[in-house]
C-alpha positions in Angstrom: 4.6 23.3 -90.9 5.5 22.6 -87.3 3.3 23.7 -84.1 4.2 23.7 -80.8 1.5 22.5 -78.1 2.0 22.8 -74.0 1.3 20.0 -71.8 -0.8 21.5 -69.0 -2.0 20.3 -65.8 -3.7 16.7 -65.7 -1.4 15.7 -68.8 -3.8 17.8 -71.2 -2.3 18.8 -74.6 -3.1 22.1 -75.8 -3.1 22.2 -79.6 -2.8 25.4 -81.4 -6.3 27.0 -82.6 -4.9 27.2 -86.3 -4.0 23.3 -86.7 -7.4 22.5 -85.0 -8.9 24.6 -87.8 -6.7 23.2 -90.5 -7.7 19.4 -89.2 -11.3 20.1 -88.6 -11.1 19.5 -85.0 -13.7 20.9 -83.0 -14.1 20.8 -79.0 -15.5 17.8 -77.7 -13.9 15.7 -80.7 -12.1 12.4 -79.6 -8.7 12.0 -81.0 -6.3 9.1 -81.1 -2.6 9.1 -80.2 -0.3 6.7 -81.9 3.2 6.1 -80.7 5.6 5.8 -83.7 8.7 3.6 -83.4 11.1 6.7 -83.4 9.6 8.3 -80.1 7.0 10.6 -82.0 3.5 10.5 -81.8 0.5 10.7 -84.5 -2.8 12.4 -83.9 -5.6 11.2 -85.6 -9.3 11.9 -85.6 -12.0 9.6 -84.8 -13.2 9.8 -88.2 -10.0 9.0 -89.7 -9.5 5.9 -87.5 -12.9 4.6 -88.4 -12.3 5.3 -92.1 -8.9 3.3 -91.9 -10.7 0.4 -90.1 -13.6 0.1 -92.6 -11.1 -0.1 -95.5 -9.3 -3.0 -93.9 -12.7 -4.8 -93.4 -13.4 -4.1 -97.0 -9.9 -5.3 -98.3 -10.3 -8.5 -96.2 -13.4 -9.6 -97.6 -12.6 -11.8 -100.4 -16.3 -12.5 -101.6 -19.6 -11.1 -100.4 -21.7 -13.0 -98.0 -25.4 -12.1 -99.8 -28.9 -12.7 -98.6 -29.0 -15.7 -100.6 -25.9 -17.3 -99.2 -27.7 -16.5 -95.6 -30.8 -18.3 -96.7 -29.1 -21.1 -98.4 -26.9 -21.7 -95.1 -30.3 -21.7 -92.9 -31.7 -24.1 -95.2 -28.8 -26.3 -94.8 -28.9 -26.0 -91.0 -32.7 -26.8 -90.8 -32.2 -29.8 -93.1 -29.5 -31.4 -90.7 -31.6 -31.0 -87.8 
């Protein structure tokens, strides 16, 4: 569905109530705007951005760093000193 929004004084964009409800946006929520290469914009919730960052970090970890790894590293540092 397509919605229309209006830019008001101070550059504020009024998102239609129906769309806010559909997206779960509430007053005071932080949203992020991403500019697309084709000139459009994407509006994303703070929670959505955090989820994407968490997924990217999870995917970048090839081997988990365990407590045992940490202890072994600290013992090795102590032995070198």
